[in-house]
C-alpha positions in Angstrom: -105.9 1.2 90.9 -104.8 -2.3 90.6 -104.1 -3.8 93.9 -103.4 -6.8 92.3 -99.7 -6.3 91.3 -98.3 -5.3 87.8 -100.3 -6.7 84.8 -102.6 -8.2 87.3 -99.8 -11.3 88.1 -100.6 -11.1 91.8 -99.1 -9.7 94.6 -95.6 -8.8 95.1 -95.3 -11.4 97.9 -97.3 -14.2 95.6 -94.9 -13.5 93.1 -91.4 -13.8 95.1 -92.4 -16.4 96.8 -93.5 -18.2 93.6 -90.1 -17.6 92.7 -88.6 -19.1 95.8 -91.0 -22.3 95.7 -89.4 -22.8 91.9 -86.2 -22.7 92.8 -86.2 -25.1 95.8 -88.1 -27.6 93.7 -85.4 -30.3 93.1 -84.0 -29.9 96.4 -85.2 -33.0 99.0 -87.1 -32.4 101.8 -84.6 -33.7 103.9 -82.1 -31.4 103.1 -80.1 -29.2 105.3 -78.0 -26.2 104.8 -75.5 -28.0 106.8 -75.5 -30.8 104.2 -73.6 -28.7 101.9 -69.9 -27.5 103.8 -69.6 -23.9 102.0 -66.2 -22.6 101.7 -65.1 -19.3 104.3 -61.9 -18.8 102.5 -62.6 -14.7 102.7 -60.6 -12.2 105.4 -61.9 -12.9 109.1 -60.2 -9.8 110.4 -58.2 -6.8 108.7 -54.8 -6.9 110.2 -53.7 -7.9 113.5 -54.2 -5.6 116.9 -53.8 -5.7 120.3 -56.5 -5.7 122.7 -55.7 -2.3 123.4 -55.5 -1.2 119.7 -59.1 -2.8 119.4 -60.8 -1.2 122.2 -59.5 1.9 120.4 -60.8 1.1 116.8 -64.2 0.1 118.4 -64.5 3.4 120.5 -63.1 5.3 117.2 -65.6 3.9 115.4 -68.6 4.5 117.4 -67.8 7.8 117.5 -68.1 8.2 114.1 -71.9 6.9 114.6 -72.4 9.4 116.7 -72.6 7.4 119.8 -71.2 9.2 123.0 -67.9 6.9 124.1 -66.9 6.7 127.6 -63.9 4.9 129.4 -64.4 3.6 132.8 -62.7 1.0 134.9 -65.0 -1.4 136.9 -65.3 0.2 140.1 -66.2 3.4 139.1 -68.9 2.2 136.7 -72.1 3.3 138.8 -70.4 6.6 139.9 -70.5 7.5 136.0 -73.6 5.0 135.1 -75.2 8.0 138.1 -73.5 11.4 136.2 -74.5 10.5 132.6 -77.5 9.5 133.8 -78.1 13.0 136.1 -76.7 15.2 133.4 -79.9 13.8 131.1 -82.2 14.7 133.9 -83.2 10.7 133.9 -85.6 9.6 136.3 -87.5 6.7 135.2 -85.0 3.9 134.0 -85.8 0.6 132.3 -83.5 -2.2 133.6 -83.7 -5.5 132.2 -83.7 -8.9 134.4 -79.9 -10.1 134.9 -78.2 -6.9 134.9 -76.6 -5.9 138.1 -78.6 -3.6 140.6 -75.2 -2.3 142.0 -74.8 -0.6 138.4 -77.1 2.2 139.5 -76.5 2.0 143.3 -75.2 5.4 142.8 -78.5 7.0 140.5 -81.3 8.5 142.2 -84.1 7.2 139.7 -87.2 4.6 139.6 -85.9 1.5 138.1 -88.3 -0.2 136.3 -88.5 -3.8 135.6 -90.0 -5.4 132.3 -91.7 -7.9 134.2 -94.5 -7.6 133.2 -93.7 -6.7 129.9 -93.7 -2.8 129.7 -96.0 -1.5 126.4 -94.4 0.2 124.0 -96.5 3.5 124.9 -95.0 3.1 128.4 -91.5 2.5 127.2 -92.0 5.5 125.2 -92.3 7.4 128.4 -89.2 5.8 130.2 -86.5 8.7 130.2 -83.4 6.0 129.7 -82.9 2.3 129.3 -79.2 0.9 130.5 -78.2 -3.1 128.9 -75.1 -4.8 128.9 -74.7 -6.3 125.5 -73.3 -9.7 123.9 -70.9 -8.9 121.5 -69.3 -5.7 120.2 -67.2 -5.5 117.4 -64.0 -3.2 116.8 -63.9 -3.1 113.0 -67.4 -1.9 112.1 -68.0 -0.3 115.2 -71.3 -2.7 116.4 -72.7 -3.2 119.5 -74.8 -6.9 119.6 -77.6 -7.9 121.9 -78.9 -11.2 121.9 -81.5 -11.0 124.2 -79.3 -12.6 126.9 -79.2 -11.6 131.1 -78.8 -7.9 131.0 -79.6 -6.8 127.8 -84.0 -7.8 127.4 -85.8 -8.1 124.6 -85.5 -5.9 121.5 -88.1 -3.1 122.5 -85.8 -2.1 125.5 -83.3 -1.2 123.1 -85.5 0.2 120.2 -88.0 2.6 122.0 -86.6 4.7 124.6 -84.9 7.8 123.5 -82.1 6.8 125.5 -79.9 4.1 125.2 -76.7 3.1 127.9 -75.2 -0.2 126.6 -72.2 -1.0 128.9 -69.1 -3.4 126.8 -67.0 -5.1 129.2 -63.8 -4.5 127.6 -61.6 -7.6 128.5 -64.6 -10.2 127.0 -66.9 -9.0 124.8 -64.8 -7.0 122.2 -63.8 -8.9 118.8 -62.6 -7.6 116.1 -64.4 -8.7 113.0 -67.9 -10.0 111.7 -66.8 -13.3 111.1 -65.2 -13.8 114.4 -68.7 -12.1 115.8 -70.8 -15.0 114.1 -68.3 -17.2 115.2 -69.7 -16.5 119.0 -73.2 -15.7 118.5 -75.5 -18.1 118.9 -77.9 -18.5 115.4 -80.3 -15.8 114.6 -83.1 -18.6 114.7 -82.3 -19.7 118.5 -81.9 -15.9 120.0 -83.3 -12.7 118.2 -79.9 -10.9 117.0 -80.1 -6.9 117.0 -77.0 -4.8 115.7 -76.4 -1.1 116.9 -74.2 0.8 114.7 -75.0 4.4 116.3 -78.3 6.2 117.2 -80.7 5.7 115.0 -81.0 7.4 112.0 -81.9 8.0 108.3 -81.8 10.6 105.5 -84.3 12.0 103.1 -84.1 12.1 99.6 -82.2 15.7 100.6 -79.7 14.2 102.9 -81.8 15.7 106.0 -80.4 13.5 108.4 -83.0 12.7 111.3 -82.0 10.8 114.5 -84.2 8.2 116.7 -87.0 7.5 114.4 -86.2 3.9 114.6 -84.4 3.4 117.5 -83.2 5.5 120.2 -82.0 9.3 119.7 -78.8 9.1 122.1 -76.5 6.3 122.2 -74.1 5.8 125.3 -71.9 3.2 125.3 -69.6 2.7 128.2 -66.6 0.9 127.8 -65.4 -1.0 131.2 -62.1 -2.5 132.1 -61.6 -5.0 134.5 -65.1 -7.2 135.5 -68.5 -5.1 136.7 -70.2 -7.9 137.4 -67.9 -9.1 140.5 -68.5 -7.2 143.9 
């Protein structure tokens, strides 16, 4: 078997990189992407919505992706988290830096900090992870995490089998992907994880399997009011 690629023309990686180099051969070395503005005359949002309608659309699309959606006001958040973790039978819960510990004050669980960084094997043995998010996109039912306070590194939301994600309805819900991108730091500055429902994949027979590339169960809590205060 020839590992050098089709007709001995090098590996696929070498061929693709070669095409990229040839395409960029006439580009000055000091040129930057921002030197050539891109026309963005596409629709930024599909229709007009009130904040309540955007929240309803987000909940609907999250549910379509088989996420479990809960709604609560800020004072009720600790009790809801305690109930959901108890229903799951969770005892060991990863809590990223910056997540208000008061959120789990009613939950009889062992809270594990990610300092020093837990190994993938250690993360695989925890019962749940509770995080916040950077934004939630109503039109696509997508959660965006950028490793900010209360979110942790990407592995925290990919390895544990159960992810509870808290979304502040007042200031973290946007209608569309373009609106989200305007509020997020460039991916080169912060790692972005885009989550649309629990992990799922299908084989050639279209048999759906969940939990292969991330959490098997995603629970999203939409909170009215500010859960960071008091």
